[in-house]
C-alpha positions as CSV (number, residue, x, y, z in Angstrom):
1,M,55.7,-76.7,60.4
2,A,53.4,-75.1,62.4
3,H,51.1,-73.2,60.4
4,P,49.8,-70.0,62.2
5,S,50.8,-67.1,59.7
6,L,48.3,-68.4,56.8
7,P,44.9,-67.3,58.9
8,V,47.3,-64.1,58.2
9,N,48.0,-64.5,55.2
10,R,44.8,-64.8,53.7
11,A,43.1,-61.3,56.0
12,A,45.7,-59.5,53.7
13,L,45.0,-61.3,50.8
14,L,41.7,-59.5,51.0
15,A,42.4,-56.4,52.9
16,G,43.8,-56.2,49.3
17,T,41.0,-57.4,46.6
18,A,39.0,-54.8,48.4
19,A,41.5,-52.0,48.0
20,V,41.6,-53.0,44.1
21,L,37.7,-52.9,43.8
22,G,37.1,-50.0,45.0
23,L,39.9,-48.0,43.0
24,L,37.8,-49.9,39.9
25,T,34.3,-48.3,41.5
26,A,35.7,-45.1,41.1
27,C,37.1,-44.4,37.7
28,G,33.7,-45.8,36.4
29,N,32.5,-43.4,38.0
30,G,34.0,-39.9,36.7
31,G,37.0,-39.9,38.3
32,T,35.9,-38.9,41.4
33,A,34.4,-40.2,44.6
34,S,33.0,-37.4,45.4
35,P,29.1,-36.7,46.8
36,P,26.1,-35.0,44.7
37,Q,26.4,-31.7,45.1
38,H,23.0,-29.7,45.8
39,V,22.0,-27.4,43.6
40,S,19.0,-25.1,44.5
41,G,15.8,-24.2,42.4
42,T,12.0,-24.7,41.8
43,A,12.2,-28.3,40.2
44,A,14.4,-31.2,41.6
45,P,16.9,-32.9,39.8
46,A,15.2,-36.3,37.4
47,S,15.5,-39.2,38.6
48,G,18.9,-41.1,38.0
49,E,20.8,-37.7,37.1
50,P,24.0,-37.9,37.5
51,S,25.2,-35.5,39.4
52,G,27.2,-32.0,38.6
53,G,24.0,-30.6,36.8
54,T,24.1,-26.8,36.3
55,A,21.9,-25.1,37.7
56,A,19.7,-24.0,34.7
57,S,18.7,-27.3,34.4
58,A,17.9,-28.5,37.4
59,S,16.3,-25.2,38.2
60,T,14.4,-24.3,35.5
61,A,11.5,-26.3,34.9
62,P,11.5,-28.2,31.2
63,G,10.8,-27.2,28.0
64,D,11.8,-23.4,28.9
65,G,14.2,-22.7,26.2
66,A,14.8,-19.2,27.7
67,A,16.7,-20.0,30.7
68,Q,18.2,-23.1,28.6
69,G,19.8,-20.5,27.1
70,R,17.7,-20.2,24.0
71,T,16.3,-16.4,22.7
72,A,12.8,-17.0,23.5
73,P,10.2,-16.7,21.1
74,G,8.3,-14.1,19.9
75,P,4.5,-13.8,19.7
76,S,3.3,-15.9,16.2
77,P,3.1,-13.7,13.0
78,A,-0.6,-14.9,13.3
79,T,-0.6,-12.6,16.3
80,T,0.8,-9.7,14.8
81,R,-1.3,-9.3,11.5
82,A,-4.1,-9.9,13.8
83,G,-3.1,-6.7,16.1
84,G,-2.2,-4.9,12.8
85,T,-5.2,-5.4,11.6
86,T,-7.3,-4.8,14.8
87,A,-5.2,-1.2,15.1
88,S,-5.8,-0.6,11.2
89,T,-9.5,-1.0,11.6
90,G,-10.0,0.8,15.7
91,T,-7.4,4.4,13.5
92,G,-9.9,3.9,10.9
93,T,-13.7,4.2,12.9
94,S,-12.2,6.0,15.6
95,G,-10.3,8.9,13.3
96,G,-13.9,10.2,11.7
97,A,-11.5,9.6,8.1
98,V,-14.5,10.2,5.7
99,G,-14.7,9.0,2.4
100,R,-15.7,11.5,-1.5
101,C,-18.8,10.9,-2.0
102,H,-20.1,8.3,-5.3
103,T,-22.5,8.6,-7.5
104,S,-24.5,6.2,-6.1
105,Q,-24.5,8.2,-3.7
106,L,-26.3,11.2,-4.8
107,K,-28.4,12.9,-5.9
108,A,-28.7,15.3,-8.4
109,S,-31.6,18.9,-8.9
110,V,-31.8,22.3,-10.5
111,G,-33.0,24.4,-8.2
112,R,-34.3,28.3,-9.0
113,N,-33.6,30.5,-11.6
114,D,-32.3,33.9,-9.6
115,P,-31.7,36.4,-12.7
116,G,-29.7,39.5,-13.0
117,A,-27.3,42.7,-14.9
118,G,-28.3,40.0,-18.2
119,Q,-27.2,36.5,-16.4
120,E,-29.6,33.4,-15.9
121,N,-27.7,31.7,-12.4
122,F,-28.9,28.6,-10.7
123,P,-28.1,25.8,-8.8
124,V,-26.8,22.9,-9.8
125,V,-27.4,21.2,-6.2
126,L,-26.1,18.0,-5.1
127,T,-27.4,16.0,-2.5
128,N,-26.1,12.5,-0.1
129,V,-29.1,9.9,-0.2
130,S,-27.1,7.7,1.2
131,G,-26.7,6.4,5.0
132,H,-23.4,7.9,5.0
133,T,-21.2,10.4,5.6
134,C,-19.2,11.8,3.1
135,T,-17.4,15.1,0.8
136,V,-17.5,16.3,-2.4
137,R,-15.0,19.2,-3.3
138,G,-14.1,21.3,-6.3
139,Y,-16.4,21.6,-10.0
140,P,-18.5,19.2,-10.6
141,G,-18.9,18.1,-14.7
142,A,-21.8,19.8,-16.1
143,A,-23.3,18.8,-19.9
144,F,-27.3,20.7,-21.7
145,V,-29.0,17.7,-23.5
146,D,-31.0,16.7,-25.8
147,A,-33.9,14.1,-26.0
148,A,-31.2,11.5,-27.9
149,G,-28.6,12.0,-24.9
150,K,-27.0,14.4,-27.6
151,Q,-24.9,17.3,-26.4
152,L,-25.9,20.5,-27.0
153,G,-22.9,23.3,-27.0
154,P,-19.7,23.2,-25.4
155,D,-18.2,21.6,-21.8
156,P,-19.2,23.9,-19.2
157,K,-16.1,26.9,-18.0
158,R,-15.2,26.7,-15.3
159,E,-15.2,30.3,-12.6
160,A,-11.5,31.2,-10.6
161,G,-12.7,29.9,-7.2
162,T,-11.3,28.0,-4.3
163,P,-12.3,24.1,-3.8
164,T,-13.0,23.4,-0.2
165,T,-13.9,20.3,0.9
166,V,-17.8,20.2,1.7
167,T,-18.9,17.1,4.5
168,L,-22.5,16.0,3.4
169,K,-24.2,13.8,6.6
170,P,-26.7,12.1,5.3
171,G,-29.3,14.6,3.6
172,R,-27.2,17.8,3.3
173,S,-26.6,18.9,-0.1
174,A,-23.4,21.3,-1.6
175,W,-24.6,23.5,-4.7
176,A,-22.4,24.8,-7.5
177,G,-23.8,28.3,-9.5
178,L,-24.5,27.6,-13.5
179,T,-24.8,30.6,-14.9
180,F,-25.0,31.9,-19.1
181,S,-25.9,35.0,-20.3
182,N,-28.9,35.4,-21.5
183,P,-29.0,34.6,-24.9
184,G,-32.0,37.0,-26.0
185,V,-29.5,39.5,-24.4
186,S,-26.2,38.3,-25.9
187,G,-27.6,37.1,-29.1
188,A,-26.0,33.9,-28.9
189,K,-27.2,30.6,-30.8
190,T,-30.0,28.7,-28.4
191,A,-31.5,25.1,-28.4
192,T,-34.0,23.9,-24.7
193,P,-32.8,21.1,-23.7
194,A,-34.1,17.9,-22.8
195,A,-31.5,17.3,-19.5
196,L,-28.9,19.0,-17.7
197,I,-26.6,16.2,-16.9
198,V,-23.9,16.0,-13.7
199,T,-20.8,14.9,-12.9
200,P,-20.1,14.0,-9.0
201,P,-16.6,15.9,-8.1
202,D,-13.5,12.6,-8.7
203,E,-16.8,10.8,-10.2
204,R,-17.2,9.0,-13.6
205,D,-20.8,8.4,-13.6
206,H,-22.9,11.3,-13.9
207,L,-26.9,11.7,-13.2
208,T,-29.8,12.8,-15.2
209,V,-31.5,16.5,-14.2
210,P,-34.5,17.2,-16.3
211,W,-34.1,20.6,-18.2
212,K,-36.9,22.6,-17.7
213,A,-36.5,26.4,-17.8
214,G,-35.8,26.4,-21.9
215,P,-33.5,28.4,-23.9
216,V,-29.6,28.2,-23.6
217,P,-26.8,29.5,-25.5
218,V,-25.3,26.8,-27.2
219,G,-23.2,28.8,-29.9
220,G,-22.1,31.9,-31.1
221,N,-21.3,34.8,-29.8
222,A,-21.5,35.6,-24.9
223,S,-22.7,31.8,-25.4
224,S,-20.3,30.2,-22.6
225,V,-22.0,28.0,-19.5
226,F,-19.3,29.3,-15.9
227,L,-19.4,26.5,-13.3
228,T,-18.3,27.2,-9.8
229,V,-16.9,25.6,-7.2
230,L,-19.2,24.0,-4.8
231,S,-20.3,25.4,-1.5
232,P,-22.5,24.1,2.1
233,G,-25.9,24.5,1.4
234,T,-28.6,24.4,-1.6
235,A,-28.3,28.1,-2.7
236,P,-26.3,30.8,-2.0
């Protein structure tokens, strides 16, 4: 028997084997043999990245959460607090907010008597001796005391008046009137104080001023002492 067909059978067998291997190779690549699609963007896909990647992953630099569908983080709490502190501090400085005068910022004194119609009238003066501007408003507190610090007579009464805020730059003053009837005219019981203690508005600590103006009424008829609201300056 002649054998001319043997080479033909081998060729057919080899061709069939190659076809089967090709089919298996296509299945291992995800079931498609189509070439990778080109994706536009500023960054190329990383080496070895499978074909068919999304545009976001190909065109965005690694670590950009916003482009990958995540919400971009806001400012850190430290940054927010710092901004708030700066704003608050800037507002306080540029807005010119001025606080009230504290006792430690003031000096008290008693001005010259300006008598009239049986009345004794003294200006009680508060002067800003600090290096900062501050304010006073309303009535000061006051009381006559003896050498031992014991109060003489009742607390002064307040005369009717409209309180206003008085701004005191360093060295500036405000005054309140201290008024009482002349004891020689009123017949009130008297005492001679060693000092007048003065308490600035809204403060607890007081200032002490030596009293050198003689007897004051401390009891009996017409013994009341009156104070007025603070006004700018050192005297009427």
